[in-house]
N, C-alpha and C positions, 0 to 999 in steps of 0.2 A: 184190292179186288177180291171179293169173296168167292168161295168155292161155287156158290149158287150162280153167280154171274158168269164164271168161267165155264162151268159144266153146262149151263143152259145157253151158252153163246149169247148172253144178254149184252149185245153191243150197245144197246140204248142206255145202259148204266155207266158207260165210260164217257168222260168229257172230251171226246176226240177233237172238237173244234177249238179247244184251248191250246192245242199243240200243233206244230207245223212241221212238215217235211220239206224237202227241197223244191217242191212244186206247189206249195201252198198249204191250206188247212188240212189237218188230218181227218176231217169229216168224211172224206171219200173212202177211208180204209174199210169201214164195215161193208160197204157195197162190194168192194173188191174181194173181201173175205168170203162173202156169200156167193159171188160169182165163181170163186175157186171151188167152193164146196158143192154148188148145185148146177153150175153150167155144164154144157157138153164139153167134150175133150178140147175143142178149139177155143171156146170161150173161157174155160177154166185155165188153160195154159196161158192164154193172153192176159188174163187177170193176174195170174201169179207173176208174170214178167213185169207187168205194170206196177204191182205192189212192191216187188223187189227194187225196182228203179226208184220208187218214191221214198220208201222208208230206209233203204240202205244204198243210197246213191253214191256210186264210185267208192264203195266200201265204208262210207260214213254212216253210223247209226243215227237215227233221229228218234225223238220222243214217241211219235206214233208207232214206230217199229217196236219199241219196248212194250208199249201197251198191247200190241198185237200178239206178242209171244205166247200167252196162255191159249189164245184162240188158234194160233197156228199149230200148236202141239196137239190140241184136241181134234182139229180137222184132220191132221195127219194120222192120228190114232184111229179115227172112225172111217177114213176113206183111204183106199190103197193108191188111188190116182195121185200122182205127184208127191207121194209120201216122202221120198228122199229129198226132193227139192224143197219141200216145206220145212223139213228139219235142217237142211243146209241154211235156209234163210234164218231160222232161229239161231243157229250157231254164228251166222254172220253179224246179226244185229247185236249179239252179246260179246262182240270182240271189237277192239279199237281198229281204225284203219291201219293196215299194215304197210302199204306203200312199198311192197317188195322187200320187207324185212324178214329175212330168214336167219338172222344172227342168233348166237347163243343166248343173248339177253332178250331177243324179240320173238322168236318163233313160237314159244309157248306162253307169251305174255298177252293175256286178254285185255287187261285194263291199261289205261294211260299212265305214263310216268307221273309220279307225285309232283305237283306244282305245274304241270303242263296245262295249257289252256287251248281248248277248241270250242268255238262258238257255233252252234248249229242254227238252222233257219228259225227255230222257235225263239232264239235269243238266249237260250239256256246253255250252260257249259256242256259240251258234248260228252264229257266224262259221266255226267249224271245219267244220260240215256243208256250208256253202256252198263253202268252199275244197276240201273233199274231192270234192264234186260237180263242181267246175270242173276239178280234176285228172283226174277220170274222163272228162270230156268231152274234155280234151286228149289223153288216152291213146288214145281211139277217134276222133280227128278224121278219120282217113282214111275211116272208114265214113260219117260225116256228110257229108264232101265228095262221096262217091259219091251220096248221097241228094239232093244239090243238083240232080241231073239227073233226078229222078223225073218220071214223066209227069204227075203231079197237081200243079197249082200250090200247093195247100194244103200238100203235103208239102215242096215246095221252100221255101215260106215258113217252115215250122216247122224245117226243117233249118238254115236260116240263123240262126234265133233260137237254136237249141241250140249251133251251132258258135261263135257269137259269145261264148259264156260260157267258152270254153276258156282255161285259165290253167296255164302260160304259153301265149301264142298259138303254135300250131304253125306251122312254116315254110310248110306247104302251105295253110293256111287262107285267108289273104288272097288269094293268087293264084287259088285255086279260086272264091272269091266274085266276084272281078273277071271271071274267065272266064265264069262263069254269067251275070253281069250283062250282058256284051257280047251275049248272044243271048237274053236273057229278054224275053218278050212280055207277061207278066202284070204289071199295074201294082202289085198288092199285093206280089208276089214281088220286083219291082224295089225297092220301098221297103224290104222286109226285108233284101235284099242290101246296100243302101246303109247302113242303120242297123247291120247286122252289121259291115261294113267300118269304120264309125266307131267301134263299140265295141271292136274289136280294136286300132284305132289308139289308143284311149284307154289301152290297156295298154302298147303298145310305143312310142308317141310318134313314129311315122313322119311326118316333115314333108312327104314327098311325098304322103301320103294327105290331109293337111290341105289342101294345094294342090289336089289333085284334086277334093275335095269342094267347095272354093270355086269351081272352074271349072264343076262340074256345076250348082250353084244359080245361077250367073251366066250360064249359057248359055240365051239367050232362045229357042232353037229346040228345047230339050229338052222332053219331056213334063212336065206340071205335077207329076205324082207323083214324078218324078225330082228336079225342082228343089226342091220343098218338103221331101222327105225328106233331100236333101243339105244344105239350109239348116239343118234341125234338127240333123243330125249335126255339121255344121261349127260351129254355135254351142256345142255341147257340148265342143268341142276347143280353143276359143280364148277368150281373156279380153277380146276387143274388146267395146265396146258394140255393141248390135244396130244394124247399119248401116241407113241410111235405105232402101237398095235392098232389103234383106230385109223391112223393114216394108211397102214397096210390094208386094213379091212376095206376102207373106201376105195383105195386104188385097185383092189382085186375084185370086189363085189359089185361096185357101181358100174355095171355094164350098160350098154344101150338098151338091152332087154329089161333090166331092172328099172332104169329111169322111166321107160315107157310104161312098165307095169304099175309103178307107184304114182304116175302122173295124176290120177284122180284123187289122191289123198288131199283133203281140203286144206290142211295146214301148208302143204307144199304148193298148192295153187295160190294160197294167200301170199306166198313168198315170190311168186313170179314177178319179174321186174320189167316186163315189156320188151326186153331185149332177148333174153334167153327164155324159151317157152317152157322149160322144165324147171319147176321149183326145187327139185332135189339138187340139181347142179348149182342153183343159186345158194342154197343152204350150205352146201359143202364149201363153196368159195368163201362165203361170208364167215363161216365158223372157223375155217382154217387160216384165213387171211384178214382178220378183223381190222388191221391197220389200213387196209385198202378201202374201208367203208366207214370213215369217221363220222359221217353225217347220220348214221343210224342211231347214234346216242340221243339225237334230238327227238326221236319218236318213242 
């Protein structure tokens, strides 16, 4: 997809009808995108909900969703209405279905396991659509980095979530996340930035980032949202047994107040299992007691 097509919102240059979402042909996606962009508040919100249900139904990416990523990013950039939700949709279509997986091997894994097979409504392997969406995110990473400095915390949170899915990780992604974190005052956004840094590190294996995350959770003077999110990210990047110090941190820091505060973090919402409504508690349980969740290896 050329820059001219993306920047000009040239929907007509995209072969939508060749691809299908859960409700049929993707040919309806351009109309929904335009309704989001140009409709009044009610019509725009309704179109966004419909688009989300069609291209990311029950957490599963479809080919039309991957094709929509460049347009979603540009609409979010140009219009403040629904900006955070548009970016959350970008992040959602660029991640595999999580099915309540908040484990050390699953929380920060955007792609499917090698050799796994998911067939989407188009008949194509579902992993192709996730990979295509992640490629699209990487191609427009500069726009997402710009949105990391949006005035609204919810937009900064969503921009970090979307940027973390980029594959391959662009050179400017991690530095932009670190730069934003250095001046971020919103605790939910801080958690998102840290988890995004961890997710990019999971792809590029940067040992300096692993060390940095260790230092963050180990720093007793840091805010608890920083320490807990850094501990989660660090556990996803190392094979060590859960250290006693992290157990103490979780037991003392993860209060009702902190779990409620971090509930909007997209990664933690992905980990919700339908029984416990707070993804942070799901993550702690799965990371500390992996033998109780043997089925997660299948995802």
